[in-house]
N, CA, C, O and the ligand as a Tripos MOL2 file, in Angstrom:
@<TRIPOS>MOLECULE
protein
  297   295    75     0     0
PROTEIN
NO_CHARGES

@<TRIPOS>ATOM
      1 N         -16.1890   18.1280    4.3260 N.3       1 MET1
      2 CA        -14.9240   18.2830    3.8120 C.3       1 MET1
      3 C         -14.9070   17.8000    2.4190 C.2       1 MET1
      4 O         -14.8670   16.5930    2.1840 O.2       1 MET1
      5 N         -14.9370   18.7720    1.3960 N.am      2 THR2
      6 CA        -15.0470   18.4230    0.0220 C.3       2 THR2
      7 C         -13.7090   18.8030   -0.9900 C.2       2 THR2
      8 O         -13.4330   18.3610   -2.1060 O.2       2 THR2
      9 N         -12.9090   19.9320   -0.0250 N.am      3 HIS3
     10 CA        -11.6800   20.4110   -0.8770 C.3       3 HIS3
     11 C         -10.6010   20.3800    0.0910 C.2       3 HIS3
     12 O         -10.6690   20.9680    1.1700 O.2       3 HIS3
     13 N          -9.5700   19.6720   -0.3030 N.am      4 ALA4
     14 CA         -8.4580   19.6060    0.6130 C.3       4 ALA4
     15 C          -7.5350   20.8490    0.3850 C.2       4 ALA4
     16 O          -7.3990   21.2380   -0.7750 O.2       4 ALA4
     17 N          -6.9500   21.4430    1.3050 N.am      5 ALA5
     18 CA         -5.9940   22.4900    1.0250 C.3       5 ALA5
     19 C          -4.8210   22.0780    0.8090 C.2       5 ALA5
     20 O          -3.9700   22.8540    0.3750 O.2       5 ALA5
     21 N          -4.5340   20.7320    1.0780 N.am      6 TYR6
     22 CA         -2.7600   20.3300    0.5980 C.3       6 TYR6
     23 C          -3.1650   19.0290    0.0860 C.2       6 TYR6
     24 O          -4.3240   18.6210    0.1590 O.2       6 TYR6
     25 N          -2.1840   18.3690   -0.4430 N.am      7 HIS7
     26 CA         -2.1790   16.9810   -0.9680 C.3       7 HIS7
     27 C          -1.0330   16.2180   -0.4260 C.2       7 HIS7
     28 O           0.0340   16.7710   -0.1580 O.2       7 HIS7
     29 N          -1.2320   15.0180   -0.2720 N.am      8 ILE8
     30 CA         -0.2370   14.0400    0.1120 C.3       8 ILE8
     31 C           0.8000   13.7520   -1.0450 C.2       8 ILE8
     32 O           0.4310   13.6140   -2.2110 O.2       8 ILE8
     33 N           2.1530   13.6680   -0.6390 N.am      9 THR9
     34 CA          3.2300   13.5370   -1.6960 C.3       9 THR9
     35 C           2.8980   12.2280   -2.5190 C.2       9 THR9
     36 O           2.2170   11.3800   -1.9420 O.2       9 THR9
     37 N           3.2990   11.9960   -3.7580 N.am     10 GLU10
     38 CA          3.2830   10.8170   -4.3820 C.3      10 GLU10
     39 C           4.1070    9.7240   -3.6430 C.2      10 GLU10
     40 O           3.7680    8.5510   -3.4910 O.2      10 GLU10
     41 N           5.0350   10.2090   -3.2920 N.am     11 GLU11
     42 CA          6.0800    9.0860   -2.5510 C.3      11 GLU11
     43 C           5.3090    8.5690   -1.3620 C.2      11 GLU11
     44 O           5.3120    7.3670   -1.0930 O.2      11 GLU11
     45 N           4.5930    9.5340   -0.5860 N.am     12 THR12
     46 CA          3.9820    8.8840    0.5610 C.3      12 THR12
     47 C           2.6590    8.1390    0.1870 C.2      12 THR12
     48 O           2.2360    7.2400    0.9150 O.2      12 THR12
     49 N           2.0600    8.4900   -0.8660 N.am     13 LEU13
     50 CA          0.7340    7.5770   -1.2500 C.3      13 LEU13
     51 C           1.1270    6.3590   -1.5960 C.2      13 LEU13
     52 O           0.4470    5.3760   -1.3010 O.2      13 LEU13
     53 N           2.4200    6.2570   -2.3490 N.am     14 LEU14
     54 CA          3.0060    4.7970   -2.7960 C.3      14 LEU14
     55 C           3.3120    4.1490   -1.6640 C.2      14 LEU14
     56 O           3.1000    2.9380   -1.7050 O.2      14 LEU14
     57 N           3.7510    4.5870   -0.6550 N.am     15 SER15
     58 CA          4.2310    3.8550    0.6230 C.3      15 SER15
     59 C           2.9540    3.2950    1.2320 C.2      15 SER15
     60 O           2.8860    2.1510    1.6820 O.2      15 SER15
     61 N           1.8440    4.2490    1.2230 N.am     16 TYR16
     62 CA          0.6650    3.8030    1.6710 C.3      16 TYR16
     63 C          -0.0140    2.8250    1.0490 C.2      16 TYR16
     64 O          -0.5810    1.9210    1.6630 O.2      16 TYR16
     65 N          -0.0010    2.9450   -0.2810 N.am     17 ALA17
     66 CA         -0.5660    1.9120   -1.1900 C.3      17 ALA17
     67 C           0.0520    0.4560   -0.9830 C.2      17 ALA17
     68 O          -0.5840   -0.5980   -0.9620 O.2      17 ALA17
     69 N           1.4100    0.6210   -0.8370 N.am     18 ALA18
     70 CA          2.2330   -0.6290   -0.5230 C.3      18 ALA18
     71 C           2.1380   -1.0240    0.9380 C.2      18 ALA18
     72 O           2.7500   -2.0110    1.3460 O.2      18 ALA18
     73 N           1.4610   -0.3510    1.6580 N.am     19 GLY19
     74 CA          1.3450   -0.8710    3.0630 C.3      19 GLY19
     75 C           2.6580   -0.6610    3.8780 C.2      19 GLY19
     76 O           2.8700   -1.1860    4.9710 O.2      19 GLY19
     77 N           3.4380    0.0930    3.2790 N.am     20 MET20
     78 CA          4.9110    0.3940    3.9290 C.3      20 MET20
     79 C           5.0650    1.6200    4.8640 C.2      20 MET20
     80 O           6.0850    1.8410    5.5170 O.2      20 MET20
     81 N           3.8710    2.4560    4.8660 N.am     21 LEU21
     82 CA          3.8600    3.4560    5.5580 C.3      21 LEU21
     83 C           3.9080    3.2480    7.1000 C.2      21 LEU21
     84 O           3.2210    2.3420    7.5710 O.2      21 LEU21
     85 N           4.6590    4.0080    7.9070 N.am     22 ALA22
     86 CA          4.6980    4.1240    9.4300 C.3      22 ALA22
     87 C           3.2830    4.4460    9.8100 C.2      22 ALA22
     88 O           2.5080    4.9670    9.0080 O.2      22 ALA22
     89 N           2.9440    4.1240   11.0770 N.am     23 GLU23
     90 CA          1.4420    4.2010   11.3080 C.3      23 GLU23
     91 C           0.8840    5.7900   11.5260 C.2      23 GLU23
     92 O          -0.2490    6.1300   11.1850 O.2      23 GLU23
     93 N           1.8450    6.6820   12.1350 N.am     24 ALA24
     94 CA          1.4520    7.9570   12.3200 C.3      24 ALA24
     95 C           1.0540    8.6570   10.8180 C.2      24 ALA24
     96 O          -0.0160    9.2130   10.5700 O.2      24 ALA24
     97 N           2.1180    8.4920    9.9500 N.am     25 PRO25
     98 CA          1.6630    9.1160    8.6060 C.3      25 PRO25
     99 C           0.6020    8.2950    7.8380 C.2      25 PRO25
    100 O          -0.1050    8.8280    6.9820 O.2      25 PRO25
    101 N           0.4960    6.8590    8.1920 N.am     26 ALA26
    102 CA         -0.6150    6.2570    7.6170 C.3      26 ALA26
    103 C          -1.8170    6.8690    8.0510 C.2      26 ALA26
    104 O          -2.5880    7.1810    7.1430 O.2      26 ALA26
    105 N          -2.2230    7.1550    9.3830 N.am     27 VAL27
    106 CA         -3.2440    7.5130    9.9460 C.3      27 VAL27
    107 C          -3.4360    8.9600    9.1480 C.2      27 VAL27
    108 O          -4.5630    9.1690    8.7000 O.2      27 VAL27
    109 N          -2.6280    9.7590    8.9830 N.am     28 ALA28
    110 CA         -2.7290   11.0970    8.3190 C.3      28 ALA28
    111 C          -3.3430   10.8400    6.8890 C.2      28 ALA28
    112 O          -4.3480   11.4380    6.5050 O.2      28 ALA28
    113 N          -2.7670   10.0430    6.2370 N.am     29 VAL29
    114 CA         -3.1240    9.7910    4.8200 C.3      29 VAL29
    115 C          -4.6380    9.2780    4.8670 C.2      29 VAL29
    116 O          -5.4290    9.7070    4.0270 O.2      29 VAL29
    117 N          -5.0310    8.3980    5.8040 N.am     30 ALA30
    118 CA         -6.2950    7.5130    6.1060 C.3      30 ALA30
    119 C          -7.2750    8.8460    6.1940 C.2      30 ALA30
    120 O          -8.2340    8.9650    5.4310 O.2      30 ALA30
    121 N          -6.9720    9.7570    7.1140 N.am     31 ALA31
    122 CA         -7.9340   10.9200    7.3330 C.3      31 ALA31
    123 C          -8.0290   11.8010    6.2800 C.2      31 ALA31
    124 O          -9.0730   12.4430    6.1650 O.2      31 ALA31
    125 N          -7.0410   11.9670    5.4100 N.am     32 HIS32
    126 CA         -7.1370   12.9580    4.1850 C.3      32 HIS32
    127 C          -7.7380   12.2080    3.0080 C.2      32 HIS32
    128 O          -8.1940   12.9400    2.1290 O.2      32 HIS32
    129 N          -7.8210   11.0560    2.8350 N.am     33 LEU33
    130 CA         -8.3910   10.3590    1.5970 C.3      33 LEU33
    131 C          -9.7980   10.6290    1.5470 C.2      33 LEU33
    132 O         -10.2770   10.9880    0.4710 O.2      33 LEU33
    133 N         -10.6630   10.4850    2.7450 N.am     34 PRO34
    134 CA        -12.2960   10.7560    2.5400 C.3      34 PRO34
    135 C         -12.6320   12.1630    1.9350 C.2      34 PRO34
    136 O         -13.6870   12.3320    1.3240 O.2      34 PRO34
    137 N         -11.8280   13.0520    2.0930 N.am     35 GLY35
    138 CA        -12.1450   14.4760    1.6160 C.3      35 GLY35
    139 C         -11.4100   14.8040    0.3480 C.2      35 GLY35
    140 O         -11.5720   15.9250   -0.1320 O.2      35 GLY35
    141 N         -10.6720   13.9970   -0.2020 N.am     36 CYS36
    142 CA         -9.8510   14.3080   -1.3540 C.3      36 CYS36
    143 C          -9.9990   13.1740   -2.3960 C.2      36 CYS36
    144 O          -9.5320   12.0500   -2.2120 O.2      36 CYS36
    145 N         -10.6460   13.5270   -3.4480 N.am     37 ALA37
    146 CA        -11.0010   12.6330   -4.7080 C.3      37 ALA37
    147 C          -9.6220   12.4770   -5.2900 C.2      37 ALA37
    148 O          -9.3390   11.3540   -5.7080 O.2      37 ALA37
    149 N          -8.8120   13.3350   -5.3710 N.am     38 ARG38
    150 CA         -7.5960   13.4470   -6.1850 C.3      38 ARG38
    151 C          -6.5010   12.2670   -5.6640 C.2      38 ARG38
    152 O          -5.9530   11.4180   -6.3680 O.2      38 ARG38
    153 N          -6.3570   12.4780   -4.2240 N.am     39 CYS39
    154 CA         -5.3840   11.5380   -3.6300 C.3      39 CYS39
    155 C          -6.0120   10.0850   -3.5380 C.2      39 CYS39
    156 O          -5.2880    9.0900   -3.5940 O.2      39 CYS39
    157 N          -7.3290   10.0050   -3.3990 N.am     40 ARG40
    158 CA         -8.1440    8.6250   -3.4480 C.3      40 ARG40
    159 C          -7.7620    7.7970   -4.7670 C.2      40 ARG40
    160 O          -7.4150    6.6210   -4.8690 O.2      40 ARG40
    161 N          -7.9490    8.8530   -5.8100 N.am     41 SER41
    162 CA         -7.8100    8.1450   -7.1620 C.3      41 SER41
    163 C          -6.2630    7.8960   -7.3150 C.2      41 SER41
    164 O          -5.9340    7.0170   -8.1110 O.2      41 SER41
    165 N          -5.4170    8.4820   -6.7320 N.am     42 ALA42
    166 CA         -3.9490    8.0870   -6.8080 C.3      42 ALA42
    167 C          -3.7440    6.9240   -6.1930 C.2      42 ALA42
    168 O          -3.1300    6.0530   -6.8080 O.2      42 ALA42
    169 N          -4.1630    6.6990   -5.0010 N.am     43 VAL43
    170 CA         -4.0500    5.6270   -4.2330 C.3      43 VAL43
    171 C          -4.4710    4.3720   -4.9480 C.2      43 VAL43
    172 O          -3.7740    3.3590   -5.0010 O.2      43 VAL43
    173 N          -5.8520    4.5310   -5.5830 N.am     44 ALA44
    174 CA         -6.3150    3.5050   -6.2390 C.3      44 ALA44
    175 C          -5.4950    3.0920   -7.5010 C.2      44 ALA44
    176 O          -5.3590    1.9180   -7.8440 O.2      44 ALA44
    177 N          -5.0340    4.0120   -8.0700 N.am     45 ALA45
    178 CA         -4.1720    3.6640   -9.2960 C.3      45 ALA45
    179 C          -2.8390    3.0990   -8.8010 C.2      45 ALA45
    180 O          -2.2940    2.2540   -9.5100 O.2      45 ALA45
    181 N          -2.3020    3.4490   -7.7460 N.am     46 LEU46
    182 CA         -0.9830    2.9080   -7.3340 C.3      46 LEU46
    183 C          -1.0920    1.3540   -6.7930 C.2      46 LEU46
    184 O          -0.1570    0.5620   -6.9110 O.2      46 LEU46
    185 N          -2.4410    0.9980   -6.1440 N.am     47 GLU47
    186 CA         -2.6710    0.0160   -5.9280 C.3      47 GLU47
    187 C          -3.0730   -1.2450   -6.8160 C.2      47 GLU47
    188 O          -3.0910   -2.4410   -6.5260 O.2      47 GLU47
    189 N          -3.4350   -0.4810   -8.1610 N.am     48 ILE48
    190 CA         -3.6030   -1.4360   -9.1540 C.3      48 ILE48
    191 C          -2.2340   -1.8020   -9.9360 C.2      48 ILE48
    192 O          -2.1110   -2.9070  -10.4640 O.2      48 ILE48
    193 N          -1.2830   -0.8950   -9.9840 N.am     49 VAL49
    194 CA          0.0700   -1.0330  -10.3720 C.3      49 VAL49
    195 C           0.6710   -1.9720   -9.5620 C.2      49 VAL49
    196 O           1.3410   -2.8480  -10.1080 O.2      49 VAL49
    197 N           0.5470   -1.9550   -8.2500 N.am     50 GLY50
    198 CA          1.2030   -2.8610   -7.2900 C.3      50 GLY50
    199 C           0.7750   -4.1520   -7.5750 C.2      50 GLY50
    200 O           1.5810   -5.0580   -7.7870 O.2      50 GLY50
    201 N          -0.6740   -4.3430   -7.6030 N.am     51 GLY51
    202 CA         -1.0530   -5.5810   -7.7940 C.3      51 GLY51
    203 C          -0.8060   -6.1280   -9.1590 C.2      51 GLY51
    204 O          -0.7610   -7.3530   -9.2780 O.2      51 GLY51
    205 N          -0.6400   -5.3570  -10.2160 N.am     52 THR52
    206 CA         -0.1690   -5.8810  -11.5180 C.3      52 THR52
    207 C           1.2670   -6.3070  -11.4860 C.2      52 THR52
    208 O           1.6830   -7.1790  -12.2500 O.2      52 THR52
    209 N           2.0770   -5.6630  -10.5540 N.am     53 LEU53
    210 CA          3.6000   -6.0490  -10.6040 C.3      53 LEU53
    211 C           3.5720   -7.4590   -9.6480 C.2      53 LEU53
    212 O           4.3870   -8.3490   -9.8960 O.2      53 LEU53
    213 N           2.8670   -7.5690   -8.8540 N.am     54 LEU54
    214 CA          2.7130   -8.9340   -7.9960 C.3      54 LEU54
    215 C           2.5900   -9.9050   -8.9960 C.2      54 LEU54
    216 O           3.4140  -10.7990   -9.1930 O.2      54 LEU54
    217 N           1.3370   -9.6870   -9.7610 N.am     55 ASP55
    218 CA          0.8700  -10.8310  -10.8930 C.3      55 ASP55
    219 C           2.0720  -11.0540  -11.8020 C.2      55 ASP55
    220 O           2.2020  -12.1840  -12.2740 O.2      55 ASP55
    221 N           2.9700  -10.1100  -12.1070 N.am     56 GLU56
    222 CA          3.9300  -10.2810  -12.9750 C.3      56 GLU56
    223 C           5.2340  -11.0500  -12.4550 C.2      56 GLU56
    224 O           6.0040  -11.5720  -13.2610 O.2      56 GLU56
    225 N           5.4200  -11.0920  -11.2540 N.am     57 ILE57
    226 CA          6.6690  -11.6830  -10.6180 C.3      57 ILE57
    227 C           6.4180  -13.1760  -10.9220 C.2      57 ILE57
    228 O           5.3030  -13.6950  -10.8680 O.2      57 ILE57
    229 N           7.5510  -13.8110  -11.2460 N.am     58 ALA58
    230 CA          7.4670  -15.1480  -11.5080 C.3      58 ALA58
    231 C           7.3260  -16.1180  -10.2020 C.2      58 ALA58
    232 O           8.2220  -15.9500   -9.3750 O.2      58 ALA58
    233 N           6.5540  -16.8970   -9.9500 N.am     59 PRO59
    234 CA          6.5110  -17.6990   -8.7760 C.3      59 PRO59
    235 C           7.8350  -18.3660   -8.5090 C.2      59 PRO59
    236 O           8.3960  -19.0370   -9.3760 O.2      59 PRO59
    237 N           8.3260  -18.1790   -7.3160 N.am     60 ALA60
    238 CA          9.5870  -18.7060   -6.6920 C.3      60 ALA60
    239 C           9.2890  -20.1040   -6.2130 C.2      60 ALA60
    240 O           8.2750  -20.2530   -5.5310 O.2      60 ALA60
    241 N          10.0470  -21.1490   -6.4870 N.am     61 PRO61
    242 CA         10.0460  -22.3800   -5.6500 C.3      61 PRO61
    243 C          10.1420  -22.2040   -4.2760 C.2      61 PRO61
    244 O          10.9820  -21.4060   -3.8610 O.2      61 PRO61
    245 N           9.3000  -22.9200   -3.3480 N.am     62 MET62
    246 CA          9.4920  -22.8130   -2.0030 C.3      62 MET62
    247 C          10.2380  -24.0050   -1.3390 C.2      62 MET62
    248 O           9.8780  -25.1220   -1.7100 O.2      62 MET62
    249 N          11.0120  -23.9410   -0.6110 N.am     63 SER63
    250 CA         11.5220  -25.1020    0.1350 C.3      63 SER63
    251 C          10.7110  -25.9560    0.7340 C.2      63 SER63
    252 O           9.6420  -25.5600    1.1980 O.2      63 SER63
    253 N          11.0370  -27.0540    0.8020 N.am     64 SER64
    254 CA          9.9060  -28.3710    1.4410 C.3      64 SER64
    255 C           9.6070  -27.8140    2.9840 C.2      64 SER64
    256 O           8.5220  -28.0600    3.5110 O.2      64 SER64
    257 N          10.5100  -27.1430    3.5910 N.am     65 ASN65
    258 CA         10.1850  -26.9170    5.1150 C.3      65 ASN65
    259 C           9.5170  -25.6060    5.2480 C.2      65 ASN65
    260 O           9.1230  -25.2370    6.3540 O.2      65 ASN65
    261 N           9.3620  -24.8680    4.1750 N.am     66 ALA66
    262 CA          8.7510  -23.3860    4.3770 C.3      66 ALA66
    263 C           7.4810  -23.3350    5.1250 C.2      66 ALA66
    264 O           7.2340  -22.2620    5.6760 O.2      66 ALA66
    265 N           6.7160  -24.1980    5.2330 N.am     67 LEU67
    266 CA          5.5350  -24.1010    6.1210 C.3      67 LEU67
    267 C           5.9530  -24.3140    7.4600 C.2      67 LEU67
    268 O           5.4670  -23.6310    8.3620 O.2      67 LEU67
    269 N           6.8160  -25.2020    7.6870 N.am     68 SER68
    270 CA          7.2670  -25.3790    9.1870 C.3      68 SER68
    271 C           8.0410  -24.2100    9.7310 C.2      68 SER68
    272 O           7.9950  -23.8610   10.9100 O.2      68 SER68
    273 N           8.8410  -23.5570    8.6790 N.am     69 LEU69
    274 CA          9.5540  -22.3920    9.1690 C.3      69 LEU69
    275 C           8.7090  -21.3230    9.5880 C.2      69 LEU69
    276 O           8.9630  -20.6370   10.5790 O.2      69 LEU69
    277 N           7.6650  -21.1550    8.8260 N.am     70 VAL70
    278 CA          6.5090  -20.0670    9.1810 C.3      70 VAL70
    279 C           5.7790  -20.3530   10.3490 C.2      70 VAL70
    280 O           5.6410  -19.4930   11.2180 O.2      70 VAL70
    281 N           5.2640  -21.5580   10.4590 N.am     71 LEU71
    282 CA          4.6910  -22.0150   11.6950 C.3      71 LEU71
    283 C           5.5070  -21.6950   12.9480 C.2      71 LEU71
    284 O           5.0380  -21.2240   13.9850 O.2      71 LEU71
    285 N           6.7710  -22.0070   12.7270 N.am     72 ALA72
    286 CA          7.7870  -21.8410   13.9850 C.3      72 ALA72
    287 C           7.9810  -20.4520   14.4760 C.2      72 ALA72
    288 O           8.4020  -20.1900   15.6020 O.2      72 ALA72
    289 N           7.6080  -19.4550   13.4560 N.am     73 ARG73
    290 CA          7.7920  -18.0990   13.7500 C.3      73 ARG73
    291 C           6.5090  -17.3850   14.2990 C.2      73 ARG73
    292 O           6.5240  -16.1870   14.5820 O.2      73 ARG73
    293 N           5.3650  -18.2000   14.4400 N.am     74 LEU74
    294 CA          4.0310  -17.7370   14.9100 C.3      74 LEU74
    295 C           4.1500  -17.8530   16.4940 C.2      74 LEU74
    296 O           3.1980  -17.5410   17.2090 O.2      74 LEU74
    297 ZN         -5.3530   15.1170   -1.6380 Zn       75 ZN75
@<TRIPOS>BOND
     1     1     2 1
     2     2     3 1
     3     3     4 2
     4     3     5 am
     5     5     6 1
     6     6     7 1
     7     7     8 2
     8     7     9 am
     9     9    10 1
    10    10    11 1
    11    11    12 2
    12    11    13 am
    13    13    14 1
    14    14    15 1
    15    15    16 2
    16    15    17 am
    17    17    18 1
    18    18    19 1
    19    19    20 2
    20    19    21 am
    21    21    22 1
    22    22    23 1
    23    23    24 2
    24    23    25 am
    25    25    26 1
    26    26    27 1
    27    27    28 2
    28    27    29 am
    29    29    30 1
    30    30    31 1
    31    31    32 2
    32    31    33 am
    33    33    34 1
    34    34    35 1
    35    35    36 2
    36    35    37 am
    37    37    38 1
    38    38    39 1
    39    39    40 2
    40    39    41 am
    41    41    42 1
    42    42    43 1
    43    43    44 2
    44    43    45 am
    45    45    46 1
    46    46    47 1
    47    47    48 2
    48    47    49 am
    49    49    50 1
    50    50    51 1
    51    51    52 2
    52    51    53 am
    53    53    54 1
    54    54    55 1
    55    55    56 2
    56    55    57 am
    57    57    58 1
    58    58    59 1
    59    59    60 2
    60    59    61 am
    61    61    62 1
    62    62    63 1
    63    63    64 2
    64    63    65 am
    65    65    66 1
    66    66    67 1
    67    67    68 2
    68    67    69 am
    69    69    70 1
    70    70    71 1
    71    71    72 2
    72    71    73 am
    73    73    74 1
    74    74    75 1
    75    75    76 2
    76    75    77 am
    77    77    78 1
    78    78    79 1
    79    79    80 2
    80    79    81 am
    81    81    82 1
    82    82    83 1
    83    83    84 2
    84    83    85 am
    85    85    86 1
    86    86    87 1
    87    87    88 2
    88    87    89 am
    89    89    90 1
    90    90    91 1
    91    91    92 2
    92    91    93 am
    93    93    94 1
    94    94    95 1
    95    95    96 2
    96    95    97 am
    97    97    98 1
    98    98    99 1
    99    99   100 2
   100    99   101 am
   101   101   102 1
   102   102   103 1
   103   103   104 2
   104   103   105 am
   105   105   106 1
   106   106   107 1
   107   107   108 2
   108   107   109 am
   109   109   110 1
   110   110   111 1
   111   111   112 2
   112   111   113 am
   113   113   114 1
   114   114   115 1
   115   115   116 2
   116   115   117 am
   117   117   118 1
   118   118   119 1
   119   119   120 2
   120   119   121 am
   121   121   122 1
   122   122   123 1
   123   123   124 2
   124   123   125 am
   125   125   126 1
   126   126   127 1
   127   127   128 2
   128   127   129 am
   129   129   130 1
   130   130   131 1
   131   131   132 2
   132   131   133 am
   133   133   134 1
   134   134   135 1
   135   135   136 2
   136   135   137 am
   137   137   138 1
   138   138   139 1
   139   139   140 2
   140   139   141 am
   141   141   142 1
   142   142   143 1
   143   143   144 2
   144   143   145 am
   145   145   146 1
   146   146   147 1
   147   147   148 2
   148   147   149 am
   149   149   150 1
   150   150   151 1
   151   151   152 2
   152   151   153 am
   153   153   154 1
   154   154   155 1
   155   155   156 2
   156   155   157 am
   157   157   158 1
   158   158   159 1
   159   159   160 2
   160   159   161 am
   161   161   162 1
   162   162   163 1
   163   163   164 2
   164   163   165 am
   165   165   166 1
   166   166   167 1
   167   167   168 2
   168   167   169 am
   169   169   170 1
   170   170   171 1
   171   171   172 2
   172   171   173 am
   173   173   174 1
   174   174   175 1
   175   175   176 2
   176   175   177 am
   177   177   178 1
   178   178   179 1
   179   179   180 2
   180   179   181 am
   181   181   182 1
   182   182   183 1
   183   183   184 2
   184   183   185 am
   185   185   186 1
   186   186   187 1
   187   187   188 2
   188   187   189 am
   189   189   190 1
   190   190   191 1
   191   191   192 2
   192   191   193 am
   193   193   194 1
   194   194   195 1
   195   195   196 2
   196   195   197 am
   197   197   198 1
   198   198   199 1
   199   199   200 2
   200   199   201 am
   201   201   202 1
   202   202   203 1
   203   203   204 2
   204   203   205 am
   205   205   206 1
   206   206   207 1
   207   207   208 2
   208   207   209 am
   209   209   210 1
   210   210   211 1
   211   211   212 2
   212   211   213 am
   213   213   214 1
   214   214   215 1
   215   215   216 2
   216   215   217 am
   217   217   218 1
   218   218   219 1
   219   219   220 2
   220   219   221 am
   221   221   222 1
   222   222   223 1
   223   223   224 2
   224   223   225 am
   225   225   226 1
   226   226   227 1
   227   227   228 2
   228   227   229 am
   229   229   230 1
   230   230   231 1
   231   231   232 2
   232   231   233 am
   233   233   234 1
   234   234   235 1
   235   235   236 2
   236   235   237 am
   237   237   238 1
   238   238   239 1
   239   239   240 2
   240   239   241 am
   241   241   242 1
   242   242   243 1
   243   243   244 2
   244   243   245 am
   245   245   246 1
   246   246   247 1
   247   247   248 2
   248   247   249 am
   249   249   250 1
   250   250   251 1
   251   251   252 2
   252   251   253 am
   253   253   254 1
   254   254   255 1
   255   255   256 2
   256   255   257 am
   257   257   258 1
   258   258   259 1
   259   259   260 2
   260   259   261 am
   261   261   262 1
   262   262   263 1
   263   263   264 2
   264   263   265 am
   265   265   266 1
   266   266   267 1
   267   267   268 2
   268   267   269 am
   269   269   270 1
   270   270   271 1
   271   271   272 2
   272   271   273 am
   273   273   274 1
   274   274   275 1
   275   275   276 2
   276   275   277 am
   277   277   278 1
   278   278   279 1
   279   279   280 2
   280   279   281 am
   281   281   282 1
   282   282   283 1
   283   283   284 2
   284   283   285 am
   285   285   286 1
   286   286   287 1
   287   287   288 2
   288   287   289 am
   289   289   290 1
   290   290   291 1
   291   291   292 2
   292   291   293 am
   293   293   294 1
   294   294   295 1
   295   295   296 2
@<TRIPOS>SUBSTRUCTURE
     1 MET1         2 RESIDUE 1 A MET
     2 THR2         6 RESIDUE 1 A THR
     3 HIS3        10 RESIDUE 1 A HIS
     4 ALA4        14 RESIDUE 1 A ALA
     5 ALA5        18 RESIDUE 1 A ALA
     6 TYR6        22 RESIDUE 1 A TYR
     7 HIS7        26 RESIDUE 1 A HIS
     8 ILE8        30 RESIDUE 1 A ILE
     9 THR9        34 RESIDUE 1 A THR
    10 GLU10       38 RESIDUE 1 A GLU
    11 GLU11       42 RESIDUE 1 A GLU
    12 THR12       46 RESIDUE 1 A THR
    13 LEU13       50 RESIDUE 1 A LEU
    14 LEU14       54 RESIDUE 1 A LEU
    15 SER15       58 RESIDUE 1 A SER
    16 TYR16       62 RESIDUE 1 A TYR
    17 ALA17       66 RESIDUE 1 A ALA
    18 ALA18       70 RESIDUE 1 A ALA
    19 GLY19       74 RESIDUE 1 A GLY
    20 MET20       78 RESIDUE 1 A MET
    21 LEU21       82 RESIDUE 1 A LEU
    22 ALA22       86 RESIDUE 1 A ALA
    23 GLU23       90 RESIDUE 1 A GLU
    24 ALA24       94 RESIDUE 1 A ALA
    25 PRO25       98 RESIDUE 1 A PRO
    26 ALA26      102 RESIDUE 1 A ALA
    27 VAL27      106 RESIDUE 1 A VAL
    28 ALA28      110 RESIDUE 1 A ALA
    29 VAL29      114 RESIDUE 1 A VAL
    30 ALA30      118 RESIDUE 1 A ALA
    31 ALA31      122 RESIDUE 1 A ALA
    32 HIS32      126 RESIDUE 1 A HIS
    33 LEU33      130 RESIDUE 1 A LEU
    34 PRO34      134 RESIDUE 1 A PRO
    35 GLY35      138 RESIDUE 1 A GLY
    36 CYS36      142 RESIDUE 1 A CYS
    37 ALA37      146 RESIDUE 1 A ALA
    38 ARG38      150 RESIDUE 1 A ARG
    39 CYS39      154 RESIDUE 1 A CYS
    40 ARG40      158 RESIDUE 1 A ARG
    41 SER41      162 RESIDUE 1 A SER
    42 ALA42      166 RESIDUE 1 A ALA
    43 VAL43      170 RESIDUE 1 A VAL
    44 ALA44      174 RESIDUE 1 A ALA
    45 ALA45      178 RESIDUE 1 A ALA
    46 LEU46      182 RESIDUE 1 A LEU
    47 GLU47      186 RESIDUE 1 A GLU
    48 ILE48      190 RESIDUE 1 A ILE
    49 VAL49      194 RESIDUE 1 A VAL
    50 GLY50      198 RESIDUE 1 A GLY
    51 GLY51      202 RESIDUE 1 A GLY
    52 THR52      206 RESIDUE 1 A THR
    53 LEU53      210 RESIDUE 1 A LEU
    54 LEU54      214 RESIDUE 1 A LEU
    55 ASP55      218 RESIDUE 1 A ASP
    56 GLU56      222 RESIDUE 1 A GLU
    57 ILE57      226 RESIDUE 1 A ILE
    58 ALA58      230 RESIDUE 1 A ALA
    59 PRO59      234 RESIDUE 1 A PRO
    60 ALA60      238 RESIDUE 1 A ALA
    61 PRO61      242 RESIDUE 1 A PRO
    62 MET62      246 RESIDUE 1 A MET
    63 SER63      250 RESIDUE 1 A SER
    64 SER64      254 RESIDUE 1 A SER
    65 ASN65      258 RESIDUE 1 A ASN
    66 ALA66      262 RESIDUE 1 A ALA
    67 LEU67      266 RESIDUE 1 A LEU
    68 SER68      270 RESIDUE 1 A SER
    69 LEU69      274 RESIDUE 1 A LEU
    70 VAL70      278 RESIDUE 1 A VAL
    71 LEU71      282 RESIDUE 1 A LEU
    72 ALA72      286 RESIDUE 1 A ALA
    73 ARG73      290 RESIDUE 1 A ARG
    74 LEU74      294 RESIDUE 1 A LEU
    75 ZN75       297 GROUP 0 **** ****
C-alpha cells in the first residue's frame, strides 16, 4: 500500500499523537500510518510539538507524600 484513499483528520491525529485516542480509532490510525507518508509526517510533527509543550511547562513542586500516594494506587 503506497497511496491511501483517505486521510485521518487532524483532530484524530492530534489525539493519537497525545496518546488520548480510544483503542478502536487508535488501531485504525496505526493501520493507516504505514501506508501514508502524509499522516505519518503529521503525527511526527504533532509529537514534536507535544514534546516541546511539555518541555516548556514549568515544573510544579510535588508534595512530600507524592510517592506514597502513587504507590498506594498501584
Ligand atoms: Zn493519510
